[in-house]
C-alpha positions as CSV (number, residue, x, y, z in Angstrom):
1,M,13.4,-8.0,-0.1
2,Q,10.1,-9.4,1.0
3,V,7.3,-7.4,2.6
4,H,4.2,-8.9,4.2
5,V,1.0,-7.1,3.0
6,K,-2.4,-7.2,4.7
7,L,-5.4,-5.7,3.0
8,Y,-8.7,-4.6,4.6
9,G,-12.1,-3.6,3.3
10,P,-12.4,-2.8,-0.4
11,F,-8.7,-3.5,-1.0
12,S,-9.2,-7.0,0.2
13,S,-12.3,-7.4,-1.9
14,M,-10.7,-6.0,-5.1
15,S,-7.7,-8.3,-4.8
16,G,-9.7,-11.4,-3.8
17,R,-7.3,-12.1,-0.9
18,D,-6.4,-10.3,2.3
19,E,-2.7,-11.3,2.8
20,F,0.3,-12.0,0.6
21,E,4.0,-11.3,0.3
22,I,5.5,-8.9,-2.2
23,Q,9.0,-9.2,-3.6
24,A,11.1,-6.2,-4.5
25,D,14.8,-5.6,-5.5
26,G,17.1,-4.3,-2.9
27,D,16.8,-4.0,0.9
28,I,14.5,-1.0,1.1
29,I,11.9,0.7,-1.1
30,C,10.0,4.0,-0.6
31,V,6.2,4.0,-0.1
32,E,5.6,5.6,-3.5
33,D,7.5,2.8,-5.3
34,F,5.8,0.2,-3.1
35,I,2.4,1.5,-4.1
36,S,3.4,1.3,-7.8
37,L,4.7,-2.2,-7.3
38,L,1.5,-3.1,-5.5
39,G,-0.5,-1.7,-8.5
40,K,1.3,-4.1,-10.8
41,K,0.1,-7.0,-8.6
42,L,-3.4,-5.6,-8.2
43,P,-4.9,-4.2,-11.4
44,Q,-7.8,-2.7,-9.7
45,L,-5.5,-0.6,-7.5
46,R,-3.5,0.4,-10.5
47,R,-6.6,1.9,-12.1
48,S,-7.2,4.0,-8.9
49,I,-3.7,5.3,-8.7
50,K,-3.3,6.1,-12.4
51,D,-2.5,9.8,-13.0
52,V,-3.1,10.7,-9.3
53,D,-0.9,12.8,-7.1
54,M,0.7,10.3,-4.6
55,D,0.7,12.8,-1.7
56,Q,-3.1,13.3,-2.1
57,F,-3.6,9.5,-2.6
58,L,-1.8,8.7,0.7
59,K,-3.6,11.4,2.6
60,Q,-7.2,11.0,1.3
61,R,-7.8,7.7,-0.4
62,I,-5.8,5.1,1.6
63,L,-4.5,4.4,5.1
64,L,-1.1,2.7,5.1
65,A,0.6,1.4,8.2
66,I,4.1,0.1,8.3
67,N,4.8,-2.1,11.3
68,G,1.7,-0.7,13.0
69,M,2.6,3.0,12.4
70,L,0.4,5.1,10.1
71,C,2.4,6.6,7.2
72,S,1.3,9.3,4.7
73,D,4.8,10.1,3.5
74,K,5.6,8.8,0.0
75,L,9.3,8.9,0.7
76,Q,9.1,6.8,3.9
77,F,11.1,3.6,3.6
78,I,9.8,0.1,3.8
79,H,12.5,-2.5,4.7
80,D,12.9,-6.2,4.2
81,G,10.6,-8.1,6.5
82,D,8.3,-5.1,7.2
83,H,4.5,-5.6,7.6
84,V,2.3,-3.2,5.6
85,K,-1.4,-2.9,6.2
86,I,-3.6,-1.1,3.7
87,L,-7.2,0.0,4.4
88,S,-9.6,2.7,3.3
89,P,-10.2,5.8,5.3
90,V,-13.5,5.6,7.1
91,A,-16.1,8.4,7.0
92,G,-19.2,8.4,9.0
93,G,-22.0,10.7,10.1
């Protein structure tokens, strides 16, 4: 399967690019496995997800959208041809 990935903010800066394709075996992959796969491609991300609770990571450290819909469920499926956007949560004051 092939997934189109678009990175924003610090994720784009840490990877040195803002768009790429990711390949995975099978026709679907869950978000948790996708993040792990992404960590193999982006060493800086791998360091930030090492030994972290994935539920907490998806709710507090990252915004992930699959085909334009926000997702914080590590068991949500990503399918072949999906578009995934990854950005940082924004805080202001």
